[in-house]
C-alpha positions in Angstrom: -3.0 -29.3 18.4 -1.1 -32.6 18.3 2.7 -32.6 20.0 4.6 -29.9 17.6 8.1 -31.0 16.1 9.4 -27.6 16.3 7.5 -25.7 19.1 6.4 -26.2 22.7 2.9 -24.7 24.0 3.3 -22.0 26.8 1.0 -21.1 29.1 0.1 -17.5 28.0 -1.9 -16.8 31.4 1.4 -16.6 33.4 2.3 -13.5 31.5 0.5 -10.1 32.2 -0.2 -9.5 28.5 -1.9 -6.2 29.6 -5.4 -7.3 27.8 -4.0 -8.3 24.6 -4.6 -11.7 22.8 -7.3 -12.8 25.1 -7.9 -16.6 24.0 -5.1 -17.0 22.3 -2.3 -19.7 22.4 1.4 -18.8 22.7 4.1 -21.6 21.1 7.8 -21.2 21.5 10.5 -22.5 19.2 12.3 -25.6 20.4 15.6 -24.6 19.1 15.8 -20.8 20.0 19.4 -21.1 20.0 19.6 -21.4 16.4 17.7 -18.0 16.2 20.0 -16.3 18.7 23.0 -17.6 16.6 21.4 -16.3 13.4 20.8 -12.8 15.1 24.3 -12.5 16.2 25.7 -13.7 12.8 23.7 -10.8 11.5 24.9 -8.2 14.0 28.8 -9.2 13.4 28.2 -8.9 9.7 26.9 -5.5 10.3 29.8 -4.6 12.4 32.2 -6.0 9.9 30.7 -4.5 6.8 29.1 -1.3 7.9 30.0 -0.2 11.4 28.8 -0.3 15.1 25.6 -2.2 16.0 24.2 -0.7 19.4 20.6 -1.1 18.3 18.9 -4.1 19.5 16.5 -6.3 17.2 15.2 -9.8 17.9 16.8 -10.7 21.1 15.0 -11.0 24.4 16.5 -13.4 26.9 13.4 -13.2 29.3 10.6 -13.7 26.9 12.2 -15.1 24.1 13.7 -14.1 20.7 11.4 -12.6 18.6 11.8 -15.2 15.7 11.2 -18.1 18.3 8.3 -16.6 19.5 6.7 -15.2 16.5 7.5 -18.0 14.0 7.5 -21.2 16.2 6.7 -23.5 13.0 9.9 -22.5 11.2 11.8 -25.6 10.1 15.0 -25.8 12.3 17.4 -25.8 9.3 15.8 -22.5 8.3 15.7 -20.8 11.7 19.3 -19.3 11.7 18.9 -17.8 8.4 15.3 -16.6 9.2 16.6 -14.8 12.5 19.5 -13.3 10.3 17.0 -11.8 8.0 14.9 -10.6 10.6 17.8 -9.2 12.7 18.9 -7.4 9.6 15.4 -5.8 9.1 15.5 -4.5 12.6 18.9 -3.0 12.3 17.9 -1.7 8.8 15.1 0.2 10.4 17.3 1.5 13.3 19.7 3.5 10.9 17.3 4.0 8.0 16.6 7.7 7.1 13.3 8.2 5.4 13.5 10.7 2.7 11.6 11.2 -0.4 11.1 8.5 -2.9 13.6 10.0 -5.6 16.8 9.7 -3.1 16.9 5.9 -3.2 17.1 5.0 -6.8 19.2 2.0 -6.9 16.5 -0.5 -6.8 18.4 -3.2 -4.4 16.2 -5.7 -2.9 17.2 -4.9 0.7 18.4 -1.0 0.8 18.5 1.7 3.3 17.5 5.3 2.7 19.6 8.4 2.4 22.5 7.3 4.3 23.4 4.5 1.8 24.4 7.5 -0.6 26.0 9.5 1.9 28.1 7.1 3.6 30.1 4.8 1.3 30.7 2.3 4.0 27.0 1.9 4.6 26.3 1.6 1.1 28.8 -1.2 0.1 28.4 -2.9 3.4 24.7 -3.2 2.9 25.3 -4.5 -0.4 27.7 -7.6 1.3 25.0 -8.2 3.7 22.0 -8.2 1.2 24.2 -10.3 -1.6 24.8 -12.9 1.6 21.2 -13.0 2.5 19.7 -13.1 -1.1 22.1 -15.9 -2.0 21.2 -18.0 1.0 17.5 -17.3 0.7 17.5 -18.5 -3.1 19.8 -21.2 -2.7 17.8 -22.6 0.1 14.4 -22.3 -1.7 14.1 -20.0 -4.5 10.4 -20.1 -5.0 9.7 -18.8 -1.2 12.7 -16.5 -1.4 10.9 -14.6 -4.4 7.9 -13.7 -2.5 10.4 -12.6 0.5 12.1 -10.0 -1.9 8.7 -9.0 -3.6 7.2 -8.0 -0.2 10.3 -6.2 0.8 10.3 -3.9 -2.1 6.6 -3.2 -1.7 7.2 -2.2 1.7 10.2 0.2 1.1 7.8 1.7 -1.7 5.1 2.3 0.6 7.0 3.7 3.7 8.9 6.1 1.5 5.9 7.5 -0.3 3.2 7.7 3.0 5.5 8.4 5.8 4.8 12.1 5.8 1.2 11.8 5.1 -1.6 13.2 7.4 -4.1 10.2 8.4 -7.6 11.2 9.5 -9.1 7.6 10.3 -7.9 4.4 11.8 -8.5 2.5 8.6 -6.4 4.8 6.6 -3.7 4.8 9.0 -3.7 1.2 9.4 -3.6 0.6 5.4 -0.3 2.4 5.7 1.1 1.1 9.1 0.3 -2.7 8.5 3.0 -2.7 5.6 5.5 -0.4 7.6 5.4 -2.5 10.6 6.6 -5.1 8.3 3.5 -7.8 8.8 3.6 -8.9 5.5 7.3 -9.3 5.0 7.3 -11.2 8.4 4.3 -13.6 6.8 6.5 -14.1 3.9 9.4 -14.9 6.1 7.0 -17.2 7.9 6.3 -19.0 4.9 9.9 -19.5 3.9 10.8 -20.8 7.2 7.8 -23.2 6.9 9.0 -24.1 3.3 5.5 -23.2 2.4 3.9 -21.5 -0.9 0.7 -19.8 -1.7 -1.1 -20.0 -5.0 -2.5 -16.7 -6.3 -6.0 -18.2 -5.7 -5.1 -19.0 -2.2 -3.8 -15.5 -1.4 -6.9 -14.1 -3.0 -9.0 -16.1 -0.5 -7.0 -15.3 2.6 -6.5 -11.6 1.7 -9.7 -10.3 3.9 -8.5 -13.2 6.6 -5.3 -11.6 7.2 -6.2 -8.1 7.5 -7.4 -8.2 11.0 -4.3 -10.2 12.0 -2.0 -7.5 10.4 -4.1 -4.7 12.0 -3.7 -6.4 15.3 0.0 -6.9 14.6 0.4 -3.3 14.0 -1.7 -1.7 16.8 0.1 -4.0 19.5 3.3 -2.6 17.9 2.4 0.9 18.4 1.1 0.4 22.1 4.2 -1.1 23.4 6.9 0.9 21.5 5.2 4.1 22.3 7.4 5.3 25.4 10.4 4.8 23.7 9.2 6.5 20.5 7.7 9.5 22.7 11.3 9.7 24.3 12.9 10.0 21.0 10.2 12.6 19.5 11.3 14.7 22.9 14.8 15.2 21.5 15.4 18.7 19.5 14.1 19.0 16.0 12.0 15.6 16.2 8.5 15.3 15.4 5.8 13.5 17.1 5.9 9.8 16.6 3.8 8.4 13.5 1.8 6.2 16.1 -2.1 5.2 16.8 -1.7 6.3 20.2 -0.6 9.8 19.3 -3.1 10.0 16.4 -6.0 9.3 18.7 -4.6 11.9 20.9 -5.2 14.3 18.2 -8.2 12.6 16.7 -10.2 12.6 20.1 -8.5 15.2 22.0 -7.8 12.4 25.0 -4.9 12.2 27.2 -2.2 9.6 26.5 -3.3 7.0 28.8 -7.1 6.8 27.4 -5.7 6.9 23.7 -3.5 3.7 24.7 -6.7 2.2 26.1 -8.5 3.1 22.9 -5.7 1.4 20.8 -5.8 -1.8 23.0 -9.6 -2.0 22.6 -9.1 -1.5 18.8 -6.6 -4.1 18.9 -8.7 -6.7 20.8 -11.6 -6.4 18.0 -9.2 -7.2 15.3 -7.8 -9.8 17.4 -11.5 -11.2 18.0 -12.3 -10.6 14.2 -9.2 -12.7 13.0 -10.2 -15.7 15.2 -13.7 -15.3 13.7 -12.6 -15.1 10.3 -10.2 -18.2 10.6 -13.2 -20.2 11.7 -15.4 -19.0 9.1 -12.5 -19.9 6.6 -12.4 -23.4 8.0 -15.9 -23.9 7.8 -16.5 -22.4 4.1 -13.3 -24.5 3.1 -14.1 -27.5 4.8 -12.1 -29.9 4.6 -9.5 -27.8 4.9 -5.9 -28.5 3.8 -3.3 -29.2 6.2 -1.0 -26.7 4.5 -3.8 -23.8 5.1 -4.8 -24.8 8.4 -1.1 -24.8 9.7 -0.8 -21.2 8.0 -3.7 -19.9 9.9 -2.2 -21.6 13.1 1.0 -19.9 12.2 -0.6 -16.4 11.6 -2.3 -16.8 15.0 0.9 -17.5 16.8 2.3 -14.2 15.4 -0.4 -12.2 17.3 0.5 -13.9 20.6 4.4 -14.0 20.2 4.6 -10.5 19.2 2.9 -9.3 22.5 4.8 -11.7 24.8 8.0 -10.6 23.2 7.0 -6.8 23.5 6.2 -6.8 27.1 10.0 -6.5 28.0 12.2 -6.7 25.0 15.4 -4.7 25.1 14.7 -3.0 21.7 11.9 -0.9 23.5 13.0 -0.9 27.2 16.3 0.4 28.4 16.0 -1.5 31.8 16.3 -4.7 30.1 19.3 -3.8 27.8 22.7 -5.5 27.7 25.6 -5.6 25.3 23.6 -6.6 22.2 26.6 -8.1 20.2 28.3 -10.2 22.9 26.3 -13.3 22.3 24.9 -13.9 25.8 21.5 -14.6 24.9 21.6 -18.4 25.7 23.4 -17.9 28.8 21.0 -15.0 30.0 17.9 -17.2 29.1 19.2 -20.3 31.1 19.9 -18.2 33.9 16.4 -16.7 34.3 14.5 -19.4 32.9 11.8 -21.2 34.8 11.0 -24.9 34.3 9.8 -26.0 31.1 6.1 -26.0 31.3 4.2 -28.9 29.8 0.5 -28.5 28.4 -2.1 -31.5 28.5 -1.6 -31.8 24.7 2.2 -32.6 25.1 3.6 -35.8 26.2 6.5 -36.3 28.4 9.1 -36.8 25.6 12.2 -34.9 26.6 12.6 -32.0 24.1 15.6 -32.4 21.9 18.0 -29.6 22.2 18.1 -26.9 25.0 14.8 -26.0 26.7 13.4 -22.5 25.4 10.3 -21.6 27.2 10.7 -18.8 29.6 8.2 -17.7 32.4 8.9 -15.9 35.4 5.8 -16.2 37.7 7.2 -13.0 39.5 7.3 -10.6 36.8 5.0 -11.3 33.9 4.6 -7.5 32.8 6.5 -4.6 32.0 4.7 -2.4 34.7 5.6 -4.7 37.4 9.3 -5.8 36.4 12.7 -4.5 37.2 15.9 -5.4 35.2 16.7 -9.2 35.3 20.2 -8.4 34.8 22.7 -7.2 37.6 25.6 -5.1 37.2 28.1 -8.2 37.3 26.2 -9.7 34.2 26.2 -6.9 32.1 26.3 -2.9 31.8 22.9 -2.0 31.0 23.4 1.7 31.3 26.4 1.7 29.2 24.3 0.3 26.2 21.1 2.1 26.7 22.8 5.5 26.8 23.8 4.9 23.2 20.7 3.0 22.0 17.4 4.0 21.0 14.9 1.9 19.1 12.6 2.5 16.3 8.9 2.3 16.5 8.0 -0.9 14.8 8.8 -4.6 15.1 10.2 -4.9 11.8 9.9 -1.5 10.4 11.0 0.0 6.9 11.5 1.6 6.9 17.1 3.3 -1.3 30.9 23.2 -27.3 30.9 25.6 -29.0 33.8 27.9 -28.9 33.3 31.3 -27.5 33.5 33.0 -31.0 34.0 32.2 -34.6 36.4 33.7 -37.2 34.9 35.9 -39.9 36.5 35.0 -43.5 36.4 38.1 -44.8 37.4 40.3 -41.8 39.7 37.7 -40.1 38.4 39.0 -36.9 36.7 37.3 -34.1 33.0 37.7 -33.7 30.6 36.4 -31.0 28.9 33.2 -32.2 25.5 34.8 -31.3 26.5 37.5 -34.1 27.8 34.9 -36.4 24.4 33.0 -36.5 22.3 36.0 -36.2 20.3 34.6 -33.5 20.4 32.5 -30.1 21.1 28.8 -30.2 18.0 27.2 -31.4 19.2 23.6 -31.6 19.6 21.6 -28.7 20.6 17.9 -27.8 17.4 16.2 -27.9 17.5 14.4 -30.8 21.2 13.3 -30.4 20.4 11.9 -27.2 16.9 10.4 -27.9 18.1 6.9 -28.9 20.4 6.6 -26.1 18.0 7.9 -23.3 15.2 5.4 -24.7 17.7 2.4 -24.6 18.3 3.4 -20.9 15.2 3.7 -19.9 14.2 0.2 -20.6 14.3 -2.4 -18.0 17.8 -3.9 -17.1 19.3 -6.2 -14.7 22.2 -3.7 -14.1 24.9 -6.8 -14.0 27.7 -4.4 -15.1 27.3 -1.7 -12.3 26.8 -4.4 -9.8 30.0 -6.2 -11.2 31.8 -3.1 -10.9 30.5 -2.7 -7.0 31.8 -6.3 -6.5 35.2 -5.5 -7.8 35.3 -2.6 -5.7 34.9 -4.3 -2.3 38.4 -5.7 -3.0 39.7 -2.2 -4.8 38.1 0.2 -2.1 37.9 3.3 -4.7 36.2 6.2 -3.3 32.5 6.5 -4.4 33.3 9.8 -6.9 35.7 7.8 -8.5 33.8 4.6 -9.1 30.8 6.6 -10.1 33.2 8.1 -13.0 34.2 4.9 -14.1 30.6 3.8 -14.3 29.7 6.6 -16.3 32.6 5.5 -19.1 31.3 1.9 -18.9 27.8 2.8 -19.0 28.0 5.0 -22.1 30.2 2.3 -24.1 27.6 -0.5 -23.2 24.8 1.9 -24.3 26.7 2.7 -27.6 27.3 -1.1 -28.1 23.6 -2.2 -27.5 22.7 0.5 -30.1 25.4 -0.6 -32.7 24.7 -4.4 -32.0 20.9 -4.3 -32.7 21.5 -2.4 -36.1 24.4 -4.8 -37.1 22.5 -7.9 -36.2 18.9 -6.6 -37.5 17.3 -7.0 -34.2 13.6 -5.7 -34.0 13.7 -6.2 -30.2 15.7 -5.1 -26.9 14.7 -5.9 -23.4 11.2 -7.0 -24.9 10.7 -3.5 -26.5 11.3 -2.3 -29.9 15.3 -1.7 -30.7 16.2 1.7 -31.0 16.6 2.1 -34.5 13.0 0.8 -35.1 11.6 4.1 -33.3 14.4 6.7 -34.4 15.5 5.2 -37.6 19.0 3.7 -38.4 20.8 6.9 -39.3 19.7 8.9 -36.4 20.5 5.6 -34.2 24.3 5.4 -35.6 24.8 9.0 -35.1 23.5 8.8 -31.1 25.6 5.5 -30.8 29.0 7.3 -32.2 28.2 10.2 -29.9 28.1 8.1 -27.0 31.5 6.5 -27.9 32.7 10.2 -27.9 31.4 10.8 -24.5 32.7 7.9 -23.0 36.1 9.2 -24.3 35.3 12.4 -22.9 34.3 11.0 -19.4 37.6 8.6 -19.3 39.8 12.1 -19.5 38.0 13.1 -16.3 38.9 9.7 -14.4 41.8 10.8 -12.2 43.5 7.5 -13.1 47.0 7.5 -15.1 46.0 6.2 -18.5 42.4 6.1 -18.3 42.2 7.2 -21.8 44.6 4.8 -23.2 42.8 1.8 -21.1 39.5 2.7 -22.7 40.8 3.1 -26.2 42.7 -0.2 -26.1 39.5 -2.0 -25.1 37.5 -0.5 -27.7 39.7 -1.4 -30.3 39.6 -5.3 -29.1 36.0 -4.8 -29.1 35.8 -3.7 -32.6 38.2 -6.1 -33.7 36.1 -9.0 -32.0 33.1 -7.4 -33.7 34.5 -7.8 -36.9 35.2 -11.1 -37.0 31.7 -11.9 -35.7 30.0 -9.9 -38.5 32.4 -11.5 -41.1 31.6 -15.0 -40.1 27.8 -14.4 -40.2 27.7 -12.6 -43.3 29.7 -15.2 -45.3 28.5 -18.3 -42.9 32.1 -19.4 -42.3 32.4 -21.2 -38.9 35.2 -20.6 -36.8 37.0 -23.2 -34.6 36.0 -23.2 -31.0 39.6 -21.3 -30.3 38.8 -18.6 -32.7 35.2 -18.1 -31.3 36.6 -17.9 -27.8 39.3 -15.2 -28.7 36.6 -13.5 -30.8 34.5 -13.3 -27.6 37.3 -12.5 -25.1 37.9 -9.1 -27.2 34.2 -8.4 -28.3 32.4 -9.1 -24.9 35.2 -9.3 -22.7 36.4 -5.8 -23.6 34.1 -4.1 -21.5 34.6 -6.2 -18.7 38.3 -5.9 -18.8 37.9 -2.0 -19.0 36.3 -1.8 -16.0 38.5 -4.1 -14.3 41.5 -2.4 -15.3 40.4 1.0 -14.0 39.1 -0.5 -10.9 42.3 -2.4 -10.1 44.8 0.4 -11.2 46.1 0.8 -7.5 46.2 -3.1 -6.9 49.3 -5.0 -6.8 50.5 -6.5 -10.0 49.5 -10.2 -8.9 45.8 -8.9 -7.7 45.6 -7.2 -11.0 46.5 -10.1 -13.1 44.4 -12.2 -11.0 41.4 -9.8 -11.6 41.9 -9.5 -15.2 41.9 -13.4 -15.5 38.7 -13.5 -13.7 36.9 -11.0 -15.6 38.0 -12.4 -18.9 36.5 -15.5 -17.6 33.1 -13.9 -16.8 33.3 -12.1 -20.1 33.4 -15.7 -21.9 30.8 -16.9 -19.5 28.1 -14.0 -20.1 28.5 -14.6 -23.9 28.2 -18.4 -24.0 25.3 -17.9 -21.4 23.8 -15.5 -23.8 24.0 -17.9 -26.8 22.7 -20.8 -24.6 19.6 -18.8 -23.4 18.8 -17.4 -26.9 18.3 -20.8 -28.0 16.9 -22.3 -24.8 15.0 -19.8 -22.3 11.3 -18.4 -22.3 12.8 -15.2 -21.1 14.8 -14.5 -24.0 12.0 -15.6 -26.4 9.9 -12.9 -24.8 12.4 -10.1 -25.2 14.3 -10.9 -28.2 11.9 -13.5 -30.1 12.2 -17.2 -30.5 15.8 -18.3 -31.2 16.6 -14.8 -32.7 20.1 -15.8 -33.1 19.0 -17.8 -36.1 17.3 -15.0 -38.0 20.5 -12.9 -37.6 22.6 -16.0 -38.8 24.7 -15.7 -35.8 27.3 -18.3 -35.3 26.6 -18.8 -31.8 28.8 -21.2 -29.5 26.2 -24.4 -30.0 26.2 -23.8 -33.7 29.9 -23.4 -33.7 29.9 -26.7 -31.7 27.8 -28.5 -34.0 29.4 -27.5 -37.3 32.7 -28.6 -36.4 31.9 -31.7 -34.6 28.6 -33.4 -35.8 28.7 -35.9 -38.1 26.1 -34.5 -40.7 26.0 -30.9 -40.7 24.1 -30.7 -44.2 20.6 -29.7 -42.8 22.0 -26.9 -40.5 24.3 -25.5 -43.4 21.3 -25.3 -46.2 19.1 -23.6 -43.9 21.9 -21.1 -42.8 22.6 -20.6 -46.7 18.9 -20.2 -47.3 18.7 -17.5 -44.5 21.6 -15.5 -46.4 20.0 -16.1 -49.8 16.5 -14.8 -48.6 17.9 -12.1 -46.5 15.1 -12.7 -43.9 14.5 -14.3 -40.6 14.2 -18.1 -40.6 10.3 -19.4 -40.1 9.4 -21.2 -37.1 9.4 -25.0 -38.5 13.0 -24.2 -39.8 14.1 -22.9 -36.4 12.5 -25.6 -34.9 14.5 -27.9 -36.8 17.9 -26.3 -36.2 17.3 -26.7 -32.5 16.3 -30.4 -32.8 19.6 -30.5 -34.7 21.8 -29.1 -32.0 19.9 -31.3 -29.6 20.6 -34.5 -31.1 24.1 -33.9 -31.7 24.8 -32.8 -28.0 25.6 -29.4 -28.9 23.3 -27.9 -26.2 24.5 -30.2 -23.7 28.2 -29.3 -24.5 27.4 -25.7 -24.1 25.8 -26.2 -20.9 28.9 -28.2 -19.9 31.1 -25.4 -21.2 29.3 -23.0 -18.8 29.5 -25.1 -15.9 33.2 -25.6 -16.5 33.8 -21.7 -17.0 31.5 -21.2 -13.9 34.0 -23.5 -11.7 37.0 -21.6 -13.1 35.2 -18.5 -12.1 34.3 -19.6 -8.5 37.8 -20.8 -8.2 39.2 -17.3 -9.2 37.0 -15.6 -6.9 38.0 -17.7 -3.9 41.7 -16.8 -4.5 41.0 -13.1 -4.6 39.0 -13.4 -1.3 42.0 -15.5 0.0 44.5 -12.8 -1.3 42.5 -9.8 0.0 41.1 -11.2 3.1 37.6 -10.3 2.2 34.4 -12.4 1.4 32.6 -11.1 -1.9 29.0 -12.0 -1.4 27.9 -9.3 -4.1 30.1 -11.0 -6.8 29.2 -14.5 -5.7 25.3 -13.5 -5.9 25.9 -11.7 -9.2 27.2 -15.0 -10.5 24.5 -17.0 -9.0 21.9 -15.0 -10.7 23.6 -15.7 -14.1 23.7 -19.6 -13.3 21.8 -21.5 -16.2 
């Protein structure tokens, strides 16, 4: 390989790899200090938002940071973020409590297990860190970030469902363990770090090539983490480790030493097979593209880098532990570093940044090493007593009254006697439209928004859940009513509820949902909760009445009138949740939050108007330019009709829609859309969104300064709504 800009070639023979990765090269990132910095930032965020972080993750000052060893081709400008994400994954694994799948239903991209439900600080803190990661990943490279998030979700799902499964063969176990150790996740992170994407066709071609690589990674992980896992398994109430070594003991009736040999031999077979598959792939696809060639090189580096890191990483071995939160890695690495090695393939050019290759010729293997850290450096015992390491490199592990009054005798009678039978009529028909609409796919923006506001309000989880219950009921009712009033056939890509259950039944269900919301509000232990709810319901209905009136009579409001309508209609629910959440805040904070959510409500509605006419996603879920079918005076139309020199065509088309009482034809929709674009109305709408977004960002900044709390969740929420 030619001299690489991001890594140096290290002589792997100077490590006792205990028989692993024969014939493999070892590379190490030139800018390892960036990886250490990313890990420390993740740890400090964990401490700030969640609590103590005693577990070890990426860091290994002797043989090198996990990220630097395993991902040597990562772009320097992405290395810190990549290390941050991997450190979170390590810490996540160390605290996760694996439970049955139905205990982790929140569906977040980076979620924990049951602990996130039982410990409020973990849940809200995790959301903060998760939002920060997602925002930074998607801001830097949204395409590569999408793969990272998708793989993480798959990993969580697999580990939850298969963790307690009995495995009868190594292949069956590896199907689970490959995902559980996070191998596909690290591969996705590697692609992100390299700024590389693979097509579906390339993924399909490479699938069989990667299998032995992932298997080798999983088996090496089991081999090196066994001692720690076994120590943990000896604690009262703990089960035996889910580890290939222990499974071999059970399968073959051998002792632990022989079982470890069997695991290493199996890993060697997969390591050799991966090399052969790579060679075959290069020949079959000759000439191979530079992209795929570097990708395969990167995957090979994962095999060797993981083994060398595992030889003496503090995560597995107490003798090598120190204060994981002190940020000492660069100092310790420099102190115990041997001279930077040069290979025949590398020139004598000085390496930019701190040298990073660490080779200690005296102590290459775990079996022959003692602690490299004196008591004057760190207190290993202090941190090893409270620390434990999980078994994987990056593992995942989230009313009736009592009686009636007889009109003849004027005496109380049991209800059963009045009816002459037990109750036969249940709630299934009343609840069916509501249950249907809530079962449809949803992005959960409002609940996420509530969680974001609560990072400032710090309400107890039970109270927050009650507030969500009120808002959810009213939001569902508004969807049912809106689809009927607007004549919408689709909701989130599925038939609208009134198309399934009929208009009368859906109206009845929506009305009951409003009643239920007020009932829930009466149970919220906040003074005036019912009054707040009724006030926002009043505003919502006033706003809706004007929207319906303008649509029915094809009357175009001024932009100011439209904004007031939106502030009442769409902003009503946002203000409801904000006024309930901020009830215990200072007046200045409440005013600031009220201003923020009003801006968000306006942004939300104008964005919906814009996307309805401009988004393929909206077309798939609601139909092409569905607002034109409804005759809705959306923001782009309001601007056009108020400012364009010639509005005759659009007005005539809208009148035709009212006269016919049907939706517009596709050619007419396209003509209206062309008129809006030519008059600059679509561009003006986008400018209004960007201007409103700027006001929202400024309001978030003011609240962050007032509270001293950065709100990554709210910033991510708004980023997802960016047009």
